[in-house]
C-alpha positions in Angstrom: 0.1 0.0 0.0 1.2 3.5 -1.0 1.0 6.2 1.7 1.2 10.0 1.4 1.9 12.4 4.3 -0.3 15.3 3.4 -3.2 14.0 1.4 -6.6 15.1 0.4 -9.3 13.4 -1.6 -11.6 15.5 -4.0 -14.8 14.0 -5.2 -16.5 16.0 -8.0 -19.9 14.5 -8.7 -21.4 15.9 -11.9 -24.6 15.1 -13.8 -23.0 12.4 -15.9 -19.8 11.3 -14.1 -17.8 11.4 -10.9 -14.2 12.5 -10.8 -11.9 11.5 -7.9 -8.4 12.9 -7.3 -6.0 12.3 -4.4 -3.7 15.3 -3.9 -0.4 15.3 -2.1 -0.2 19.1 -1.4 -0.8 20.5 -4.8 0.0 17.5 -7.0 -2.6 14.9 -8.1 -1.0 11.5 -7.3 -4.0 9.3 -8.1 -7.2 9.9 -10.0 -10.2 8.1 -11.5 -13.4 8.8 -13.4 -16.7 6.9 -13.2 -20.1 7.4 -14.9 -22.9 8.4 -12.7 -24.4 5.0 -12.6 -21.3 3.3 -11.5 -21.8 3.9 -7.7 -20.6 0.4 -6.8 -17.4 0.8 -8.7 -16.8 4.3 -7.2 -17.2 3.0 -3.7 -15.0 0.0 -4.4 -12.3 2.5 -5.6 -12.7 4.5 -2.4 -12.5 1.5 -0.2 -9.3 0.3 -2.0 -7.6 3.6 -1.5 -9.1 4.7 1.8 -5.7 4.5 3.6 -4.1 7.0 1.2 -6.1 10.1 2.2 -7.2 11.8 5.4 -9.4 14.8 4.4 -12.3 14.8 1.9 -14.1 17.4 0.0 -17.3 16.5 -2.0 -18.6 18.8 -4.6 -21.9 17.4 -6.0 -24.9 18.3 -8.0 -26.5 14.9 -7.4 -28.2 13.3 -4.4 -26.0 10.1 -4.6 -24.4 9.4 -1.2 -21.1 7.7 -1.4 -19.7 5.5 1.5 -16.4 6.8 2.6 -14.2 5.5 5.5 -13.1 8.8 6.9 -14.5 11.1 9.5 -13.4 14.5 8.1 -15.7 15.3 5.2 -16.5 18.8 3.8 -19.5 19.1 1.5 -19.0 22.2 -0.6 -21.9 24.7 -0.6 -22.4 28.5 -0.4 -21.6 28.5 3.3 -18.2 26.9 3.0 -15.4 29.2 4.0 -13.2 30.2 1.0 -9.6 31.5 0.5 -11.0 34.3 -1.7 -13.9 36.8 -1.1 -17.1 35.9 -3.0 -18.8 39.0 -4.3 -21.5 37.0 -6.2 -24.9 38.5 -5.2 -26.6 35.1 -5.1 -23.9 32.7 -3.7 -26.5 30.0 -3.2 -27.1 29.7 -7.0 -23.4 29.8 -8.0 -22.1 26.5 -9.4 -19.3 24.8 -7.4 -17.3 24.4 -10.6 -17.2 28.1 -11.2 -16.3 28.8 -7.7 -13.6 26.2 -7.7 -12.1 27.6 -11.0 -12.0 31.0 -9.4 -10.1 29.7 -6.3 -7.8 27.6 -8.5 -6.9 30.7 -10.7 -6.3 32.8 -7.6 -4.0 30.1 -6.1 -2.0 29.8 -9.3 -2.0 33.5 -10.0 -2.1 35.4 -6.7 -2.3 39.2 -6.6 -3.1 39.4 -10.3 -6.4 39.7 -12.3 -7.6 36.4 -13.9 -10.2 35.2 -16.3 -11.1 31.6 -16.3 -12.9 30.2 -19.4 -14.4 26.7 -18.9 -15.5 25.1 -22.2 -17.9 22.5 -21.0 -21.7 21.8 -21.4 -21.9 25.6 -21.0 -19.1 28.1 -21.6 -18.4 29.8 -18.4 -16.3 33.0 -17.9 -15.3 33.8 -14.4 -13.3 36.8 -13.1 -11.0 37.1 -10.1 -9.5 40.4 -9.2 -5.9 41.0 -8.0 -7.1 41.6 -4.4 -8.6 38.0 -4.2 -12.3 38.7 -5.0 -14.5 36.6 -7.1 -16.4 39.1 -9.2 -18.8 36.9 -11.2 -18.8 36.3 -15.0 -20.9 35.1 -17.8 -22.5 31.8 -19.1 -23.2 31.0 -22.7 -24.2 27.9 -24.6 -21.5 25.3 -25.0 -20.3 23.7 -28.3 -22.6 20.7 -28.3 -25.6 22.7 -27.1 -25.1 25.2 -30.1 -25.1 22.3 -32.7 -28.2 20.8 -31.1 -30.1 24.1 -31.0 -29.5 24.7 -34.8 -30.9 21.2 -35.5 -33.7 21.4 -33.1 -35.1 24.8 -34.0 -34.9 24.4 -37.7 -36.5 22.0 -40.2 -33.6 21.2 -42.5 -30.3 21.9 -40.7 -28.5 18.7 -39.8 -27.2 17.7 -36.4 -23.4 17.8 -36.5 -20.6 17.1 -34.1 -17.6 19.2 -33.3 -14.4 18.6 -35.2 -11.2 20.2 -36.2 -11.8 23.0 -38.8 -9.1 24.6 -41.0 -11.3 26.9 -43.2 -12.4 30.5 -42.9 -15.9 30.3 -44.3 -18.3 27.5 -45.2 -18.7 26.2 -48.7 -21.6 24.0 -48.0 -24.2 23.5 -45.2 -22.0 21.4 -42.9 -18.9 23.6 -43.2 -21.2 26.7 -42.8 -22.5 25.4 -39.5 -19.1 24.4 -38.2 -17.6 27.7 -39.1 -20.5 29.6 -37.5 -20.5 27.6 -34.3 -16.8 27.0 -33.6 -15.3 30.2 -35.0 -18.3 32.0 -33.4 -17.1 30.7 -30.0 -13.5 31.6 -30.8 -14.5 35.2 -31.6 -16.8 35.3 -28.5 -13.8 34.3 -26.4 -11.6 36.9 -27.8 -14.3 39.5 -27.4 -14.6 38.8 -23.8 -10.8 38.8 -23.3 -10.5 42.2 -25.0 -13.5 43.7 -23.0 -12.2 42.6 -19.5 -8.6 43.5 -20.4 -9.8 47.0 -21.2 -11.7 47.2 -17.9 -9.2 45.5 -15.6 -5.9 45.9 -17.2 -3.4 43.1 -17.4 -5.3 39.8 -17.2 -4.1 36.2 -16.9 -6.3 33.8 -19.0 -7.0 30.3 -17.8 -8.8 27.8 -20.1 -10.2 24.4 -19.1 -13.1 22.1 -19.9 -13.8 19.2 -22.1 -14.0 21.1 -25.4 -10.7 22.9 -25.0 -9.1 20.7 -27.7 -11.2 22.4 -30.3 -9.9 25.9 -29.5 -6.1 25.6 -29.7 -5.7 28.5 -32.1 -3.5 31.5 -31.1 -5.4 34.1 -29.1 -4.5 37.8 -28.8 -3.6 37.1 -25.2 -1.5 34.2 -23.8 -3.7 31.2 -22.6 -2.8 28.8 -19.8 -4.6 25.6 -20.7 -5.3 23.6 -17.5 -7.6 20.6 -17.6 -7.4 20.0 -13.9 -8.1 23.6 -12.7 -11.5 22.7 -11.1 -10.1 19.8 -9.1 -7.1 22.0 -8.1 -9.4 24.7 -6.9 -11.5 22.3 -4.9 -8.3 21.0 -3.2 -7.4 24.6 -2.3 -10.8 25.0 -0.7 -10.3 21.7 1.3 -6.8 22.9 2.4 -8.2 26.2 3.6 -10.8 24.4 5.7 -9.0 21.2 6.9 
């Protein structure tokens, strides 16, 4: 059995899957992903590795209760103490992933303004000020959602899936849709970066999420791609409380 001296377990339960990550300080030393309906497999993994962690933080949007063999468990909600100041006017409605991304950006980029862009089911833009305040942000439809909307709300447009594009304009219906959707998101991202840079000055940009791979073109500002930013932020919240 492998043991770690300062270890935390992060459980991120989403609508479709559960992510588990064991942190040794700020480094992920073990991780796993299970679908939502694989509760037995998830609990078997937890039991197998229960000697490797001491503190647990659960961030969940489901009602599924997992069996965990530790006494120190923090369930993240709007009352959880944070290492940054939350200026969101309705903290009880703020998604844990947005909050974790903000905390993660602040931990990686302290005393500087940051913008986190999370390309998931929805595209989430979240701002953290140089003095450690979460300011809020924006939510827009994600990549798959945009393709589905074009198909659902029209009679003749096909349902397409995201893919790599290397053209500037469409020459038929599929390429026109892909250009409109994917380059539309690209220009949306650049627009928000320019807007907030004008308002806040120098801005560090973090980008994460499952659809990050489709947006690897050069932006006008440097981008720090970080697929584990949410988990990292959740671990920082756990460290702050435990």
